[in-house]
N, C-alpha and C positions, 0 to 999 in steps of 0.2 A: 516695569513692575509696580504692582498696586501703591505701594508707599511712595514710589517716584511720584506717581499721580497725586496721590493726597497732598504730598508736600507742594506740587505744583499748583494744586488749588488754593492752598493756604497762600502761597508767595502772590497769587493774583488777587487776593482779597476775595475769595469767594467761598461759599459754603455750600455743601452737598448734603441731603438728607433724604429721608424716606417720607413719603406722603402717607396719608391714611390707607392708600390702597397697595402701598409697598413700591410704589414707582419712584424713581429718582426724581429729586427736586432740587434745582441749582438756584441758588440767591447771592445776592452781593453786587459787587462792581462788575455787572455783565459787559461792560465796554472792555474788560480785560480778557475776555473770552474769545480769541481769535478763531479763525476757520481752522487752523492745525490743531489747536486745542480740543475745539468742539470735535473735531474727527477722532482724536484719541480717545476721549470720553465716550464717544459711540461705541468705538472697536472694543473698550474695557467696561461697558455698562454692566454687563451680567457679574463680572468678577467683582466690580465695586459695589453692586447691590448686595451679594453675599457677604462681602467684607462689612458694609454697614449694618446690616442685619446681626452678624456676630458680634460685632462691636457694641451695638446698642444693648445686645443681651449682656455682654460681660462689662459694660463699662459702669464702673461706680467711680463717682468723684473723688477725687485724692483729697482727703482732708487732713488735718492735723493729727500727729500720732500722740498718744497718751505717754507724756515724758516721765511718767512715774513709774512705768513698767520696763522691763528690760526691752531694749530696741534691737530686734535682730537683724543681722546683716541680710542684705538682699540676696538671693540664689546666686546671682552672679559673683557677688563679693565673698560668699562661702566657698565656692570653687576655687577663686584665687587664693584664698586663705588657706585652704587645703593644700594647694600646689606648692605655697611658700613654706608650709611646714615640711613637706618633703624634700625641697632643696632650697634652703634657707638662703644660699649665697647666689642664686641664680638671678640674673638680670633680663632674663625673658620678658618679665611682666612690667617693665619700665617703660614708660611713655616720655618720650623726650620732644621738647618743643624748643627749636633754636632760632633765634631771629637776629639780624644783622642791623645796627643802628649807624648810619654815616657820621653823626655827630656823636660826642661822648654823652653818658648820662649824669642827670642831676640825682646825688644819691638819696639826699633827702625826699625828694619827691618820688623817686623809685621805691623808698622803703614804705613811704606812705600809702602808694598806691598798691603795694604787695600786702600789707596789713588791712587796707580796706576791703580787698577782695577775698582775703582769707576769713574775715569777719563776716563777711557777706554770705559766702557759701560753709556752711556747717561741714560737709564732707572734706574740707580742707583742714578741719581741726578733729577729725575722727581718727581713733584708733580702733583695735579689735581685740578682743579676748574670748577664750573658749569658756562655755559654761555647760551645765547640765541641760539646758534647753538649745543649746547650740551655739553659734558664733555671735556675739553681740557687738554692737556699735557702742564706743564710748566717745561721746563728743565733749570736747574740752572748751572751757570757756574762753580762753585765749592761747594762742600758739605764736610761739617765735620760729619764723620760717628760716634756716640755716642759709645765708646768704653770703657768699664769697666774693670779693671784689680782688681782681690781680690785674697788675699791669704788665702788658708784654712790650718790651721794646726790639724792633725789628728792623732788619736791613732791607730786604726785599719781599716782595708779596710771594716769590715763588716757594720760599720756605715758610712764610707765616702760615698758611694753610695748615702746612704739616705740623706745625707747633700747636695750632688750635686744635686740631683733631686729636692728637696725642693728648691734649689735657682733657678735652671733652669726653673721650673714652674712658679714662679714668675715673673721672667724675661720674660717668653713667653707669659704670660697673659697680660701683658702690652699694651693696645691699642696704635695704630698708628693713627697721624692725617694726611690725605691724603692732606689736602691743604698746612698744614706747613711742612710735611716732617722733616727729612729723613725717607725714608720707608725701612731702614734696621737697625739695632745695633747689637754690638758685645758684649760677655761677655768672658772673659779669666779667669779661675779659676786654679791658682796654687797650687797645693796640695803638702804638703810635711811633712814628720816627720823625726826623727832623725835617725831612723834605714832603711828607705827605700828609693830608687829612687825617684827622684821627678817625679811627675805625672801633667800634663797639659791638663785640658779639655778646649775645644774653642767652643763655642756656637754662631752660626749666626743666627738670628732670620730676615727674611724678611717678608713685605706682599707680599702676593700673587700676588698682581696688577703688580708687578715688576720682577716676576720670576716665574719659574716652575719646575719640576723634572730635566728636561734635563738642563736647565739653572743653576741650583746648582751645577749639575756636573762640568759644564763648569767654574762656579766661582771657586770651589774648585781646580781644576786642574789649572787653571791659577793662582790663588792666591798661591799656594804652590809652583810653578814655580817662580813667583815673589819673594817670601819670600826667597827661596834658592838664588837665584840670588843676592838679596840685602845683605843677609848672608854672600855671598862669596865677596861682594864689588863690583859686578858688575850690568851692566843694564838688564831688563828683553828682551828678543827678541821674544816677542809673534807677529804673523801674522798681518798685518794690516786688519781691519775690512772695507768691503766695504761700507756697511750701519749700520745705527741704527736701533733699535725698533720703533722710531717714523716715520721712513721712510716706514717700514713693515705697521703700523696702517694706514697711508695714502694711502698705494698702496691698502689695504685690502677695503678702503672706494671707492677708484676710481673703482674698480672691482664692487661693488654694485650699485654704480653710472650709470654704463655704461650697466648694465643689464647682468652682466657677470655671476651671481650667479643663474639667473632663471630656468635653467635646475635642477640644485640641489634642488632649492625653491621646484619645482613641485615634484620631487621625494619624499621629505620629507614631503611634504602637503599629498601624497598619501598614504606614509608608515605610518604615524602616524594619519590618519583618523579613528576618533571614538575610539583611544587609550585612556585607562583611564589616567588621568593625576596624579594620586596618586595610588600607589600600593594597592592590595586588602587585603594584610597582617592584620589580627585583630591586634590590639595594646593593650597592657597589661596597659599602661597609656595613658592620654589624652594630647594631642598636647598643648602647651602652647605658648603664643605669646613671652611671657619672660622666655625662657627655658635654663638652664645652658648647655644643650647638651652635659652631662658627655658621656664620650666613657668606655663601657666595651669591655672586649676582650677573645675572645676563640681562643685558638692555638692548632692545630692538626697537625700531620706529617703522609704523606703518605710513607712508608717505601720503599727501595730501589727496592724491587722485584715488588711491586705494580706498582711503577713510571715506572720502566723499560717497564712493561705491558701495561700502559697506552701510553706511547710514542710510543711502536711498533703497539698499536692498531691504534693509531692515523695517523701513517706512512701507515699502511695498508688499512685504510678508506680514506686515501687522504684529511684529516681535519687537521688543526693545533691543538696544545695542548690547545691554548685558546679556541677554537671552543667547544672542549670536555667539558671544564670547564663551559662555559656558558650553554650549554645543559644540564649538571648536576644541575646546580644552578636553570636552569628554570624549570626543574621537581620538584624540593623542594618548590620553591616558588608557582608553581601551586599546588600543593599537598596541602600546607598549608592554602593557600587563597581560595581554590575550585573555580579557576577561570582559563581559559585556556590562557588568553592573559597575557603575562609577559612583562613588560616594565624595562629594567636595563640601566645603563649608564656606559661607558667604556672610559677612556682618550686616546687620540692619540696625539702624538707628534706635530702634524701639521707642521712640517717642511720640506715641499716638494718642495721648492725652495733653490737651492744651496746657494742663499745668506745668508739664515738664519743660515748656518753652523758657529758654534763658537759663536754665537750671543745670549747676553742674554735677557730674556724678558718673557712676559707671552703669549706664543705661544699655549700651550697646548688646544686642543679643546675637546668637549665630544660629543662622538656618543651615540645615542639613539637607542639602539637595541631592537626592539619588536619582540617576537616571540610568537608561539601558540603551546601549547601541544596537540591539537587536531587533531592528526595524528594516523593512524591506527598503524603502525609499527615503531619500532626503527629506521630502515633504513629511513623511509621517515621523520621522525623527525629530524634526523642528517642532512639530505640533505637540510632540510628549515633552519635550524640553520646556516648550512654552507652557504646557499644563502644569507641570512640576513645580515651576517658578511661582505660577499664579497661585496655586493651591498652596505651596509653601508660605508665601507671603500672606494668605489669609489666615493662616495659622501661627504667625509669627510671634505672637505675644506670650507664648508659653515659654516659660525660661529654660534655657539650654539645660540647666540641671535636672530639671524635670522631663525634658526630652530624653535625656539618658536614663533616667528611671523608666520611662514608659518604653522605651527601645531595649532595656535589659541589658545596656552597653558594659563591656569589660572594662575595668579600670587598671591603670598601669603608669607607672612614672617613667616607661620607656616611649611613650607616645600620646598624642592627645585623642582623647575618647572620640568615637564614632567617625571621625574625620582628620586626616592628616594633611589635606591640600586646600588651601585657603585661595578663594578668588575674590577679588574686590574692583569695582571700576569706581574711578573717582572723577567726576564731571566738574572740571575747574580748569582755568586757564593758566594757573600757576600752582607751584606746591604751596604756596603762602600767599595768603591775601592780605594787600597792603592795607593797613589801618591808620598810618601815620604817614606823612610824607617824609622821606628820608630812612623809612623803614622797611626792610625787605628779608625773605626768608634766607637762612644759611643752612645749606646742605651738611647735615651731619649723619654720616653714615652709621648704621646699626650694625654691631659686631655679633650681635646674637640673633637667632630665628626661634620663634615660638614653634613652627609647625616644620613637617619634612620639607615642604614647599609651600612657599607663599607668593603668589601671583598678583600683581596690580597692575591694571590698565590705567592711565591717565587720558581722560579724553579732552584734548585741547581742541581749538575753533576748527582747525582743519589738519589735525595728525594726532595719531592713536600711539602712544607710547606704552611699551611692555617692560614692566620692572619683573622678572624671574628670580625670585630669592630661593634660595636651596640650603639645605644643612649639608656641609661639606663633609661631615662626618658619614653621611649616608649615600651620596651620590658625587659622581665623578662631573668635572666640568663639561666632558666632551657630551656626554648622556644630556645633560641640563641645556646645553646650547642646541643641540639637535631637537628636543622635545620644543624649545621655546621656538626654534625656527619653524618646526612642522605646525605649531599653533598659529603662526602668523600667516602659513602658506594654506592651513585650511579656511582662513577668513577669506583670504584671496579666492580660494576655491568657490565658495558661496556665492560671491557676487557673479561669477562666469556661468553660473548655471542657469540655463534659458526656462526649463520646466522641470520643478523639484519632483515631479512625479515620474520622471523618465531616467533620474539618476539614483542608482542603488546606493545605500549607506557603505557597502561593501567595497565599492570603489574607491570612496573618501578614505577607508582604513586601509586600502592596499598601499603597498610600498611605491616609492617614487622611483622614476627611471634612474636620478642618481643614487638611491639607496640599493637599487637591484643591481648596478654596476659595481658598488662598494660591496655588496653581499657576495656576488659571483666571484670577486676577486677573492674574497675569504675562503670561499668554497674549496680552493685549493691553491695554496701559495706556491706549488712546485708544478711546473708545466711539464708534460709530455716530451721534452726534447729527445733527439737521438741519442745524446750523451747519457740521459738519464734512465733509458730503456734498458731492461735486462738483457744480456748477450743471447741468452736462449730462453724460450718460455716454457722450459721443461725442468722440473726440480732435480731429477736425477743426472740431468747432463751439467747441471751447476755443479754437483757432487763429483762427476767424471772428472770435470776441468781440474778441480783440486786435487783429486787423486793423482792426475798425470802431472801436475806442479810439485806437489809435495808427497811423494810415495813413499818415504821413509817416516815422515812425521807421525805422531800420535793422532789417531782419529778419535778413538773411544777408549776411556780410562775408566775402569771399575775395580771393585775387591779382588778379581781374579786376575788382573792384569792390564796389558795395552794392546790395542789391535791398530796397526798402523792404515794409512790410507789405502796402500797398495793391497794389503790382506783384506780389507772391509770391500774393497772395488771388486776384487777376484772371487771373493765368497758371494758376493751377491750377484755377480756376473752368473756363477755356477747355479745359483738358485733360481735365477730368472730363467735360464735354459731348461732347469729340471721342471719348472713349472708348465713352461710352454709344452715340453715333450708329453706332460700329463694333462694336457687338454685345456690348460688355461687359457681362454680367449681374451681379445680387446674388450675392456670395459667390465672385464668379469670382476666380481667382488670376492675378495680373498680375506677373510677374517684373520686376526691374531690374537691367539690367546696365551701369552707367554709373561712371565714374571719379568720384575726390571732385571735385564741383563744384556749384554752385547749383542745377543743373538737376535733380539727384536730389531736392531738396526739393520742387520744382515737381511733380516726376513722384509722388512719394511722398503728397502733399496732394490731388492730382489723383486718384489711385488711391482713396484714401479718401472723398472726397466723391463718387464714383461708385457707392460702396456695394461696392466691390470689396476684395480683399485683397492687400496688397504683400508681396513676396517678394524680397527683396535677394541679389544675388548678387555676388560679388567677382571682378572681371576677372582677378584676379592669382592665382587658384587654379587648380591643374592642371585641364586639361581633362577629365580621367577623372572627378574629382569633381564639377565642374559638369554634365557630361553625366548623372550619377546624380543629382542633386539636381533637374535639370529633367525628367527621366524620373519621378522620385517625386512631385513635387507637379504635373505636367501643366499649367502655366499655360495660359490661354486666350491670352494675350497676354505676348510679351516686349518690353519697351522698352529701346532700346539707342542707341547713338551711331555716327556712321562710324568713330571710333577703335577699336571694338571688333568691327568687321566681321570680322577673321581668327577671332576666337572663335566667330562665327556659323557661319562654314563649318565649322571642326572639329567644332563640338557636334552639328551636323546635327538641329536640334530640330525636331520636327513642328509646334509652335506658330505662330501670328501673329507677324511680327517688324514692331514698329513702330520705324524709324529715327527718332529724335525730332528730329535735326538736318538732316534731308533737306529741301531746299526745298518739296516738295509737302506733306510733313506739318507743316512751320512754316506754310504757307499755309493748310492746312485746320483747324488749330489756331486760327489768327488769325481765321478767320471765324465761330469758335463764341461763343456767349453769354458775356459776360466778369463781369456783376454777380452771377448765381446759377448754381445746378446744377438742370437740369430732371430729377429722378429720379422714376421712376414707381412706387416701392415704397418701403415703410416699414420702416427697419433697426431691429433690436433691439440693446438694449446687449449681449447675449449673443453676438451675431455676430462672426465673426473679423476682426481689423483687419490682423494680420500674421502671416507664419511665419519664424521665424528657424532657420536650421539650426546643429546643433553636433555635436560628436563623438558618435559612436555606439559602444556596448560591442560591438556586432557586426562592426566594422570599416568600416561604412557611416556616413556623417551621418545624423541623424534632425530631422526638422522639428517644431518646437514651436508650437502654434498658439494665438496670443494674441487675447483679446476686445477689444472696444472698451471694455467697463466694467473691465477690469483696468488697461489704460492711463490711463483718465481718472482713476480714483482715485489711481493712482501721480502723475499729473502734478499733479493736484489738492493732493495730500499735499506734494509737492515746493516747490510755490509758498509755502505756509504756512510749512515746516519751516525753509528757508533764505533767506528774505528777497530771493526773486527778484522784480524789478520791470522797469518799461520802462527803468531806467537801468543794469541789470545787463549785462555782457558776458561769454557764456558761450563757453567753448573747446570745439569740436567736434575732439575727438583721434582717438576710435576710429573704425576702419573701419565703414561701413554694413551690412556683413553681422553684425557684433557686435551682442549686444543694449544693451551699454554705450552704443552710438550713440544709442538711443531715449532713454536717460537724459539725454543731451546735449541733443539736439533738442527734447525735450517741454520740458525746463526752461526753454529759451530762448522758443520759438515759443508755448507755451501760458501765458505771463506777460509778453509784451511785450517781452522782453530782444532783444538782439543775439545771433545765433550766428556765431562766429567760426571759419571753417574751416581746418584744418591742412593744408599741402599734405604730400606725401610726404616731401619732404627734412626739414621741420619736425618730422615724427613720429620720423624716424630719428636726427637730429643734437639731441643735447640743447642745445648751444649756441644753433642757431637757434631750438628751442621756447623756450628761456628768454628769448631777445631778443623774440619775437612777445608773450609774456605781459606783458614790460615796456613795450613799444611800443604795445601795442592795448588796454593797461589792463584786462587781463582779471580779473574780480571773483569769477567760478566756474570751476574748471579740475577734471577729471577724468582720473586716470592710474593707471598699475600702480605698485608699490613699487619696480619695477625701473627705471621711468623716472626716478622722482624720485630715486633713489639718485645720479644724475648731474647734477643741478640744483642749483645753489646755493641755499641758504635764505638767504642773505645780502644778494641783491639786494634792490631797492626795487621790490616787487610792490604792485600795487593789490587783491590778493586779500581777498576776504572769507572764500570757504569754499573749501578744499582737499579735494578728494573722492578718497579711494584705496581701491581693491577689485581683485579678478581673484585674488588670491594673498596668502598671509600676510604681515603688515605688521611687519618688523623692528622691535623696541623701540627701537633706536638712530634709526631714521627717524621714528618717531613723536616721540620726544624733542625732535630737531632743530626739527621743523616746527611741532609743536603749541606750542611757545613764543611763535609770532608770529603764527599765523592759527588759524581755526577749522579743525581736522583732522579730517576725518570719515571714518571706518571702514566703508565700505558692503559688506554682504553680501547674496548673492541668488543663487539658481540662475535660469537662463533661465524655467524652468518657474512661477516666482512673479513674473513682469513686472520681470525685472531686479535690483530690490533689494527685500528683505523686511524687513530689520533694519540699523539703523544706530547708530553711537556716535561722538558728538564727545569724541575722545580729549584727555587731558591730559598734559603732561609727566610722565615716570617711572610713569603709570598703567599697569598691565598690559593690554597690548592686547586688546580684546574686540570682539565684533559688536553689542553693545548691546540695543535693544528692537525690538519688531516695529515696521513702518511703519503708517501709516493704513490700517484695513481688514485687516491681515494678523495672524493668530494662529500663535504658535509653542507647541508642545507637547513636550517630551522623553519620549520614551517607550523601553520595553525591548522585548526580543525578542518578547513577548506583546502588544504595543502598548498597554501600561499605562503609566499616567504613573510616572515615577519622583520620589522625594523631592527636595525643594529641594537643591541641591547636587551631587544624585547624576549619575553619568555615564549618558547615553542618547544615542539617535539622535532629530535633529531632525525632527519633521514639521510641515510648513506649511500652515495653511488660511486661508480668506478670501477677499476681493474678487479678490485678485491672481492667483489661480491661472489656470494655462493650461486651455485647453479640452481638449487631447488632443495625442498625438504622432500627425502625420499618417501615415496609412495602416498603423499599428501598434496594433491593437487589443489584443493580448495586453500590450505594452509598457506601454500607457496604463494598463491595469487593474492592472498589477503594480506601478507607481509613483504611481498616483491611486486610492485606493480610500476605500470609506466605512467609518467606524471610530467605533465608540461606546466613548466615554472614561467615565470614574468617574462624571460627572455624569448620565449616561444619554441624552446628546445625540448624535445620529449625526451626523457631518461627514464631508466630502469633504476629504480630506487627501493632501498630496504627501510621498513619503517621499526626504529627500535624500542619505541615506546619509552624512552628517556627524555626528561625534560631537562633542556639547556638553556642557555643563552650565551652570546659574546660578552665578554667583559671589557672594559676600559682598554686594555691591552691586545683586544682582538684575538683573545684565546676563550675557548670554550670552557664554560662552568657547567658541571653536572650538579643538577638541583634536586633530581629525584625520579621516581618512576610515574607513569601516567596511571598505572593499576594500584599505585600506593599513594595516590594523592586523595584526599579526605577532605570533608567539611564537616565542621564542627560549630553548631550555633549560626552558620551562615559564613564563617571564617574559614578560607581555603588553608589548608595544612600540610606541608611537606614533612612526612615522619622523619624522612631521611636526616632533615635538619635536625631534629630532636636527638635522633640516634648519634649523630655527629658530636653534638655537645656532650653526651653521655660517655661516649667512647674516649673522650679525653683523659678520663679517671685511670689511671694505674689500676685500680683496685678490680676493674671490670675486664673481665675476658670475652665476653659475648653478651650481646644484648640485642633485644628486640621491642619494638615500640609499635602498639596498636591502638586503635580506638575501638572501645567495645562497646556495643549497642544491645542492651539486653532488657526485657520486660521489667527487671526489678530495679534497674538503676538508669539513671540519665547518660547520655554519651560521656565516657570517662575516657580519658589519655592515659594507658597503662604502659608501665615499662617492666620488661621481663629482664631480670640481670643474673648473670652467671658470675660469681666472684672469681678472681684469679687463684685464691687458695680456697681447697676444698675445707679447709679446718675454720672458713670465716665465721667467728662467733656471731650471735645476734646483736651484740652491742658494737661490733665494728661495722655490721651490715647498717645498723642505724645511723652510725657515724658517717658512712658512706653516702648514704640518702640524703643526709644534711648537705654534705660537701656538694652532691649533684643538684640538689634544689637550689642551693646558693649559686651554682654557676649557670643554671637555666634560667632563675631570675634575673641574673645580670646580662643575658643574652638574648632572650626570647620574650615576647609578648605575653600577656597573662593567658590568652585563650591557647597558648600552645604549651603552658606547663603541664607537667606529669602531676596526675592527681592519686596514682596509686602505684606502688612496687610491688613486685613479686620475685622472690628469690628463687632460682632453680639451681639443681646441680649441673644440668646442662640444657639446651634448647631442644626441644623435640622435634624431629625431622620426618618428613613424608619419605617414602620409598624412594621418590625422585630426587632426594637430596636438598628439598626447599623445606624451609621452616613451617612446620604444620601448624598455622594459625588457628584452624578448629580446636586444636588441643590446648593452645594456650588460652583461648577463650573459656574453655570448659574449666582450665585451672583457675582463670580470674574468678569466675562466677562461685567456684566452690570455696575458693580461699579467703577471696577479698569481698565479693558481692555479698555474701551472708554473715560477714565477721560481725561479731557484738559490739554495740555500742561501748567506746572506752569513757569511763566515769571518772570523775575528780577523785584524787588518791589522799588530799591533805588539805588543811583549812584555807589556805591562800589560794590554791588551784580551785577550789569551791566557790571563793568569792569571785574570782573572774569568770567562773563558768555561769554564776548566777546573773552577773551583768550581760553575758551573751544571751542567755535564756531569756531576759527581759526584752532587749531590743531586737534579737534577730528572730524573723518569721519562719523559724526552721520547725520541723516536727521533732526531729531528734537531733540533738547535738552530742558529738563526743569530743574529747578534750585534744584530740588529734586531727579533728575536721578543720579545713581552711576557711577562714573568715570569709573571703569573697565567695568561693564555692558554695557556701551555704546561703548566699543571697546578701550578705554584708555589702554596705558601701559607705563612701567616705562620710556622709553625715552621721551614719550610725556610729560609726568609728569615733568621731569626735564626741559623741554624746557617753560611749563606752569609757572613753579615756579620761572625761572630764569628771564622772562618778568615781573612778578609781583613785584618779589623782586627789579628788577630794576626800574619798575615804582614808586613804593612806598617806596623805600629805607628801606626796611625790611629783615630779613631772614627767610622765609618761608622754611623748612625742606620737605625733602620727605617723611618721616614718618607722617607729617602735613597731607597729602594728603590721605595717607594711612589710617589713622585713622579718616579723615573727608573726606568721598569720593563723597560728594554731593558740587553743588556750595553753598547752604544754610551753610552748615556745613564749609566750607573752607573760606567763607566770614567772620564767626564769628571770626575765628582763625586770619585772616587777620587784621580785626578790632582791635582785642587786640594788635597784634604786632605794629599796627599803633600807637593806643593809647599810648603804653610804650614808643614810639619813641618822643613824643612832649615834647618840652622843657621848655615851659611856661604854666602856668595856663590857660590863654587865648587862647592858641593854642589848649590845651586839651579841653577847653569847646567848642571852635569852630568846632573841629572835632566831638564831642559827638552831636553837634546841628544837624549835617549833616545826622545823623542816624535816623532812625525810633525809636519812644519810646522804643518799645519791644526789639529791637535789642541793643540799648544802654544800657538797664537794663542789658541784659544777658552778655554783654561785662565787665560792671561795675562788676558784680558777679563775674566773672572769675579773674578778677583783684584783687578783696579783697580776693579770694582763693590764689592767689600767694603771 
């Protein structure tokens, strides 16, 4: 990279500049310019010329700052100061330097050396305070650095390291006070025993705001020089410093003030346009506002042969080693996130001015490197990575804080802005450079991590070490080990490519053979052995077998009584024979339009035994919908009853109508054979068994055709998996036109269990349903999460298994029910015969959809229908025995959703594309993350709306919720939540309270770009005729009720004072007291100025986190009022202040004071 070359030029005592014609000119000790260096210089000539031109334009010599004026902190220092205000106890921004000295230390010489360095570098005597102009540096004349000497008497080396680490961890975790200082401390551990030589470990702990990696090297070198001199009784002779860090900070401010950074701002604005502000790697844990940020670590070594090959490849290709590391890491991140845009950070020393040489301070800057893997060949991809690095290096002087502003980056205390993955390469032989004989580095492991993932490569002479650190709250060890190993494998892959133009990037992104073997094993953990196959592949034969074994047992239980297996078998046989006599042919479609009663199951079984296909219709559906479905499926016969006669008249169906409860039909059925069914044809297991209609994307329902084989495999698996026997009692909750009803009746009637039918009242009333489950001693029940929200888990149920499905399961519901019962989360589209995966959940286990059912196969694929790596996000494709035959009369849709796919093992499979976004978690179970069609982008950030809904639905106050991104001409993209309260009598103040609770929960769990900006309360969610949420109607409601609402103005003096500060500092056209500070364009620096003005005006101490946690004028005014109240010295003053507040505000403040 360019700065590596610049530093190399300086090391060789050479100078480069531009002559009068703008050409490159080399001066100095030309003997130091060997052929390899000249070759690199030639390759990088154009980039170096660009850098010199820009540097000469921007370069203003750093002079002494006017010390009579406020000394502003540098941009980098301001960012760290802000981070400290939000999390005062965090040790993430501590810089630790630990060294080991074989002999003891001389305390006097040690203290003298430390004092000399502190006096030499002003930054080590600096503290920081907020003012109306920003964050100021306060330089003390002298500072006493806390220095702690301790003796450790040890017996063995084995336990000594443990003792030292324990003491240093405590030492390094203690926070610094940026306002009081000092911002460094020293701990000296003198370790000794009787047998061995004395060992001393010296630990220097700094706050990052006063130092960086180069500065610690400067510190150590100068400190050891001074220590040696004082030990010898002489004075140090270090070169005089021309400037101090405060001078650099003011120089930086001057460049910004005169517009010197505008060109670089324009570059970064364009470079980061629409870039995601948070990486797209799926997390194994939730982000938390108060996170321990514990660091895990994976270490790998690239051997000498591979390292030499990699360096040779870099030289041949004309790229730096760092560029190759960056390219390899980009591939791995893209592979696991299934996102072609990759944004990482990388530190640069940012010492482009000669005056900064030898100066301590926080100079380091972060480059934001945005690359894309959407290139055809490896040659194109490497050229792209090279260009990104070179251009970014050429624009490295813009402080990261100004890059954030230029990019319009979102701020959050949950993650680092713009990038959360850091990559660094250290070119050194050791971690610690020996500066004195008998002195060497001591490995002190960091317990905390600043980023989600922090990757460091150490470039030794003949080996390359990878240290992959990660936040253990966010990532599991296994995934990090896999990604680290894949990065090393990618580096090896580069060296084995003969022609970069012949290899596609997609080949490097593809899963490896080992990964494919693992993923194939996960696709179905249950193999189709003979013992696992169903005894028959016809569902009615499974029922017949139970009728033969358990003739007298109850098969159907409803409000009218009980029907035994024998009676159900006989009546269904008679109906089958009746249908055959009346011309019902093999594969004929027979519709069922019956209310919820036992007669439905007589009819269903009779149709199947006749070799026909049953098609259930719900009498409660609109006539228009029923008419369409009847026309679409064109049943040969429609079986109904007298109660549905009005529907028949309205439907005007052309098919044969059989009114099953008419006297003539009853008599004709009774005259039919009772013991067997006389079919004149042979059925195939691939023949259709039933057709279920579901909502369609065209606006009309679509019929899904399911085969006998699919249902028999499904029923056989149920019996095996969930201990269903003739003693079981299964609840029939779902309407017959839903495929979930097939799950219920198959579970009972194919296993000899009794099926207990719910009435409409029992379905709609949670208390009645609860009593039914208790009174009838239900052992197996299936419902949606929304139903079980209203059923008490504390009652004495006889449940063995509780099945839940149809929608996402709230974690709280899982925790509540899984403590007592086998709580099974069921997943499966209608197209895969009701259920294709399941998971028996445990309390506090993250909700997942588990593993495939018997005969089903799950594959997580990318857009190119290639298997993604383990743990990566992709779309779920399902294959196996339970796939539907087709969509009735829709060959194009069938071909689109069911296709032959050849996977990486070379086998061609028929797979169903679900449209569901999933990934395998660290327990090798599938997690549902959302829908492809509900995946949206807001300001470049990919958002799963289901994730937001999940956190809202945790609230007991919400019965239904939908989240949309509203895009309209009148407003910027807004995330809006539409809420239905549990209680229809929910008052406005209760709704406001619920909103605040939800906002608090979302802020604690989700990044800022996923925060809901508007709430709309409804009596119920609007649905289309296809039973889908009407998003167009919701958008309409938003625009009328929220998009055009009046600006809310201040209502009392204190609120007016806060409002004026916002109005003065925030560049927004209209500000309401309920508008979010950050949504209006506010950022951390503006927050400091506003809070400083308010603190000065009211003599209080509002902190930055007060604004982060109370981001509207209304909320911040309450906090301000509370702090003012606590400042009052007398009872009279206290009362007078409260008299100035509106009654409701005064009451809220009093409540807060009582809490404290």
